[in-house]
Backbone as numpy.savetxt, mean C-alpha at the origin, in Angstrom:
# Nx Ny Nz CAx CAy CAz Cx Cy Cz
-12.85 -10.06 7.68 -11.76 -9.14 8.16 -11.76 -8.95 9.59
-10.56 -9.05 10.14 -10.39 -8.74 11.57 -9.95 -7.45 12.07
-10.73 -6.70 12.71 -10.49 -5.47 13.15 -9.67 -5.50 14.53
-8.45 -5.08 14.30 -7.51 -5.07 15.52 -7.18 -3.75 16.03
-6.54 -3.44 17.07 -6.24 -2.32 17.72 -4.68 -1.87 16.93
-4.40 -0.69 16.75 -3.10 -0.08 16.20 -1.82 -0.83 16.40
-1.57 -1.44 17.61 -0.38 -1.97 17.85 -0.39 -3.16 17.23
-1.53 -3.98 17.46 -1.65 -5.42 17.33 -1.76 -5.57 15.44
-2.14 -4.42 14.94 -2.31 -4.21 13.54 -0.88 -4.23 12.92
0.25 -3.53 13.73 1.51 -3.15 13.08 2.13 -4.66 13.38
1.86 -5.30 14.19 2.69 -6.46 14.59 2.28 -7.62 13.67
1.04 -7.67 13.41 0.44 -8.60 12.37 0.91 -8.38 11.06
0.93 -7.10 10.81 1.59 -6.55 9.44 2.98 -6.97 9.29
3.74 -6.83 10.37 5.27 -7.35 10.16 5.32 -8.64 9.98
4.29 -9.52 10.40 4.47 -10.99 10.30 4.09 -11.18 8.87
3.05 -10.32 8.33 2.68 -10.75 6.75 3.89 -10.31 5.84
4.62 -9.27 6.15 5.83 -8.96 5.34 6.99 -10.22 5.34
6.94 -10.83 6.80 7.85 -11.90 6.61 7.47 -13.00 5.92
6.15 -13.27 6.04 5.62 -14.36 5.11 5.67 -14.22 3.65
5.76 -12.61 3.32 5.65 -12.42 1.81 7.14 -12.55 1.30
8.09 -12.68 2.19 9.40 -12.66 1.70 9.74 -14.14 0.98
9.12 -15.07 1.28 8.94 -16.36 0.84 8.24 -16.52 -0.40
6.86 -16.20 -0.29 5.89 -16.12 -1.39 4.64 -15.28 -0.98
4.19 -14.53 -2.04 2.90 -13.73 -1.82 3.30 -12.37 -1.93
2.24 -11.66 -1.65 2.18 -10.00 -1.83 1.30 -9.48 -0.70
1.83 -8.48 -0.09 1.00 -7.79 0.85 0.64 -6.33 0.27
-0.74 -6.30 0.38 -1.73 -5.24 -0.32 -1.86 -4.37 0.97
-1.68 -3.20 0.91 -2.08 -2.17 2.11 -2.86 -1.10 1.47
-3.92 -0.88 2.15 -4.75 0.38 1.71 -5.12 1.36 2.82
-5.21 2.51 2.32 -5.74 3.61 3.50 -6.66 4.65 3.14
-7.82 4.66 3.87 -8.79 5.63 3.32 -9.39 6.43 4.51
-9.93 7.32 4.41 -10.82 8.29 5.17 -11.85 7.48 5.72
-12.26 7.33 6.98 -13.23 6.76 7.63 -14.10 7.53 8.45
-15.53 7.43 8.29 -16.22 8.36 9.16 -16.99 7.64 10.11
-16.97 6.56 10.30 -17.59 5.70 11.32 -18.75 5.00 10.85
-19.05 5.24 9.83 -20.14 4.56 9.23 -19.82 2.96 8.83
-20.87 1.95 9.10 -20.77 0.72 8.75 -21.75 0.22 7.74
-22.81 0.92 7.47 -23.42 0.64 6.49 -23.61 1.88 5.52
-23.92 1.41 4.19 -23.85 2.57 3.12 -25.28 3.42 3.47
-25.04 4.66 2.80 -26.22 5.71 2.95 -27.29 5.22 1.79
-28.57 4.85 2.23 -29.52 4.49 1.16 -29.64 5.80 -0.04
-30.16 5.32 -1.16 -30.22 6.23 -2.26 -30.98 7.29 -1.99
-32.22 7.02 -1.31 -33.11 8.30 -0.86 -32.29 9.46 0.00
-31.43 9.14 0.72 -30.80 9.80 1.54 -29.61 10.55 0.80
-29.16 9.93 -0.22 -27.97 10.42 -0.97 -28.49 11.65 -1.65
-29.84 11.62 -2.02 -30.39 13.06 -2.77 -30.25 14.11 -1.83
-30.50 13.83 -0.48 -30.64 14.94 0.59 -29.50 14.90 1.46
-28.38 15.01 1.04 -27.02 14.94 1.79 -26.96 16.02 2.98
-27.75 17.20 2.82 -27.67 18.19 3.73 -28.41 17.43 5.14
-29.15 16.30 5.34 -29.64 15.92 6.45 -28.70 14.77 7.11
-27.64 14.48 6.24 -26.81 13.61 6.90 -25.80 14.45 7.63
-25.54 14.20 8.96 -24.68 14.95 9.77 -23.24 14.64 9.44
-22.51 15.79 9.33 -20.95 15.69 9.55 -20.53 14.95 10.78
-19.25 14.03 10.42 -18.76 13.41 11.62 -18.15 14.51 12.26
-17.69 14.59 13.81 -17.07 15.52 14.33 -15.44 15.21 14.09
-14.82 14.09 13.88 -13.60 13.86 13.61 -13.75 12.64 12.52
-12.94 12.76 11.52 -12.87 11.63 10.50 -11.52 10.72 11.11
-11.72 9.49 10.76 -10.61 8.50 11.06 -9.92 8.04 9.96
-9.03 7.25 10.01 -8.03 6.48 9.15 -8.50 4.96 9.10
-8.87 4.41 8.05 -9.11 3.01 8.21 -7.78 2.51 7.17
-7.17 1.33 7.82 -6.18 0.93 7.22 -6.31 -0.67 7.10
-6.19 -1.29 5.88 -6.70 -2.63 5.62 -5.19 -3.31 4.78
-5.05 -4.63 5.42 -3.95 -5.23 4.66 -4.54 -6.68 4.50
-3.76 -7.13 3.51 -4.18 -8.38 2.84 -2.83 -9.07 2.61
-2.97 -10.47 2.82 -2.02 -11.29 2.20 -2.65 -12.71 2.00
-2.67 -12.88 0.50 -3.60 -14.04 0.05 -4.88 -13.72 0.56
-5.46 -14.93 1.47 -6.91 -14.66 1.81 -6.93 -14.18 3.26
-5.79 -14.01 3.90 -5.78 -13.23 5.28 -6.00 -11.95 5.09
-6.98 -11.30 6.05 -7.06 -9.93 5.95 -7.20 -9.38 7.28
-6.70 -7.89 7.51 -6.47 -7.39 9.06 -6.82 -5.92 8.50
-7.48 -5.27 9.72 -7.66 -3.89 9.56 -7.64 -3.07 10.75
-7.41 -1.84 11.05 -7.59 -1.03 12.13 -8.00 0.27 11.74
-8.52 1.06 12.74 -8.92 2.24 12.46 -8.29 3.36 13.57
-7.55 4.42 12.79 -6.60 5.21 13.64 -7.52 6.29 13.91
-7.55 7.01 15.24 -8.33 8.08 15.35 -7.07 9.30 15.11
-8.00 10.52 14.74 -7.01 11.60 14.20 -5.98 11.90 15.45
-5.93 11.85 16.67 -5.30 12.35 17.60 -4.02 11.25 17.53
-4.17 9.96 17.17 -3.09 8.80 17.10 -2.37 8.93 15.53
-2.81 9.75 14.66 -2.30 9.53 13.31 -0.92 9.92 13.12
-0.25 10.72 13.97 1.21 11.08 13.71 2.04 9.76 14.33
1.49 9.28 15.48 2.22 8.24 16.26 2.23 6.87 15.32
0.98 6.51 14.78 0.86 5.42 13.88 1.55 5.35 12.72
1.78 6.78 11.95 2.48 7.05 10.82 4.04 6.81 11.12
4.30 7.31 12.17 5.81 6.91 12.47 6.13 5.57 12.63
5.44 4.96 13.42 5.67 3.44 13.42 5.35 2.65 12.21
4.46 2.95 11.57 4.11 2.32 10.08 5.26 2.54 9.12
5.86 3.94 9.26 6.97 4.15 8.26 8.30 3.45 8.86
8.50 3.37 9.92 9.60 2.32 10.34 9.41 0.94 10.13
8.22 0.49 10.26 7.89 -0.90 9.76 8.13 -1.09 8.29
7.69 -0.12 7.49 7.83 -0.44 6.19 9.33 -0.26 5.75
10.05 0.69 6.41 11.60 0.65 5.93 12.34 -0.45 6.50
11.97 -1.01 7.55 12.69 -2.49 7.88 12.45 -3.67 7.09
11.18 -3.72 6.47 10.67 -4.75 5.62 10.76 -4.67 4.17
10.90 -3.55 3.51 11.05 -3.42 2.19 12.52 -3.84 1.76
12.38 -4.75 0.69 13.63 -4.98 0.04 13.77 -4.49 -1.51
14.67 -3.57 -1.76 14.74 -3.02 -3.04 15.66 -3.85 -3.98
15.19 -4.55 -5.19 15.99 -5.07 -5.83 16.79 -4.24 -6.90
18.15 -4.64 -7.23 18.91 -3.69 -8.20 18.38 -4.23 -9.46
18.34 -3.28 -10.49 17.74 -3.52 -11.97 19.19 -4.18 -12.42
19.07 -5.41 -13.27 20.13 -6.07 -13.74 20.52 -5.34 -15.03
21.72 -5.28 -15.38 22.37 -4.68 -16.56 21.99 -5.29 -17.72
21.60 -4.70 -18.75 21.42 -5.75 -20.16 22.67 -6.00 -20.85
22.58 -6.94 -21.59 23.96 -7.45 -22.17 24.34 -6.61 -23.14
25.57 -6.19 -23.77 26.03 -5.08 -24.54 25.69 -5.48 -25.88
25.38 -6.76 -25.96 25.16 -7.27 -27.54 23.82 -6.67 -27.95
22.98 -6.51 -27.41 21.75 -6.21 -27.85 21.86 -4.32 -28.03
22.64 -3.77 -27.43 22.77 -2.23 -27.32 23.63 -1.78 -28.49
24.72 -2.62 -28.82 25.55 -2.27 -29.80 25.01 -2.45 -31.48
25.30 -1.05 -32.19 24.71 -1.16 -33.34 25.60 -2.23 -34.29
24.85 -2.81 -35.26 25.64 -4.05 -35.95 26.33 -3.16 -37.20
27.58 -3.82 -37.43 28.57 -3.04 -38.24 28.38 -3.85 -39.70
28.36 -2.75 -40.74 28.05 -3.30 -41.95 29.36 -3.57 -42.43
29.36 -4.70 -43.75 30.52 -5.21 -44.35 31.18 -4.21 -45.23
30.46 -3.12 -45.56 30.91 -2.15 -46.56 31.92 -1.32 -45.97
32.92 -1.00 -46.77 33.76 -0.03 -46.25 33.93 1.04 -47.07
34.25 2.40 -46.82 34.39 3.61 -47.52 35.73 3.53 -48.15
36.20 3.61 -49.35 37.56 3.80 -50.02 37.55 5.14 -50.77
38.62 5.85 -50.66 38.83 7.28 -51.40 39.81 6.78 -52.46
39.68 7.13 -53.72 40.62 7.07 -54.85 41.02 8.30 -55.34
């Protein structure tokens, strides 16, 4: 996985969406990131009070297209700027497909051959 800065991540993500128009799917995930690169050992998990809280949380963004993976870490002060750029990128690259109408043959009830006659 390649760790990029925010601007490079957005430009690579744009390329991913362009490639995905012909074939493939882009998967994007976002989660809170506290800066740790190694998991906490089990003995320390029991004593969570010893682990210091980070001064500021960050946001980890990941994107994959097939086997290609990219990621970036967004600091708390840059979240608003990044979110605006990301939302503009999504709006520009998402294509919505209209639902096709079902044929009327399946929705109409069958008529029975019996008719009611009054005498």
